[in-house]
C-alpha positions, 0 to 999 in steps of 0.5 A: 803792585801789591797783591791783596788777594786773600788766597795769597795770605796764610790760612791762620792769618786770614781767619784771625783777621776776620774773627777779631772783635772787641768786648761785647756790652755784656762782657764789659758789664760782667767785668765791671760787676766783678770789680765792684764786688772786689772793691766793696770787699776791700772797702769793708776791710778798711773800715774794719781796720780803722775801727780796730786801730781806733780801739787799740789807740784808746786802750793804749792811751788808757794804759799810759794814763794808768802807768803815769798815775802808778809812777806818781804813787811809786815816787811818793814818800812812804817812810816811818816818819813821812807818808805823802798825802797821795798815799793815804788809804781809801778810794779816789775817783777822778772823772772827766780826765781828757786826753787826746780828745777823749774822756777817761775816769781814773780810780785809785784804790790804796789798801793799807792792809792787803792781807784782808779780803773784802771790797773795802780798802783798810785805812791805817796810818801805821801800815808798813805795806800798801796795795795800790790799784789804778783803774782807767775807764774810757767814758767818751769813746763811742761804740767801739770794742775799747768802750767801757770794759773793753778799754778798761785798764787795771794795774796793781802793785804793792809798796813797802815803807822805804826804811823797813 
């Protein structure tokens, strides 16, 4: 026969046996509230990172488009006998260029006399040096940090005749 008298159990085990209980409703609500605050804080970080990653992607697309346009101009013929039509001095705006579902505007400025200062590019058929500026501006991105001036990419280069 097993003796179940509490006097036969050790003192620590007897007191622990009688004081065990679960969480109260108040403790469970406080724990739930703390977990909700942590979850909402991490959710705002996720939305912030999505916002910034989208802006970075748009800026990278602007940079790729500017580099592509610049490489086309760098590979065009420019010698004393032949100058490709794409290298004629002046400013050209190509609006409504769609890439990855977004719309961009590409401005190409070719200055036949880079030594002159001013806002208007010089046009001269006898020029030996050309200053080329490519500017890509996102026009349909939305309100992110890469919209407008934040996503604008401008590349500069100079090009000399290949036979000089």
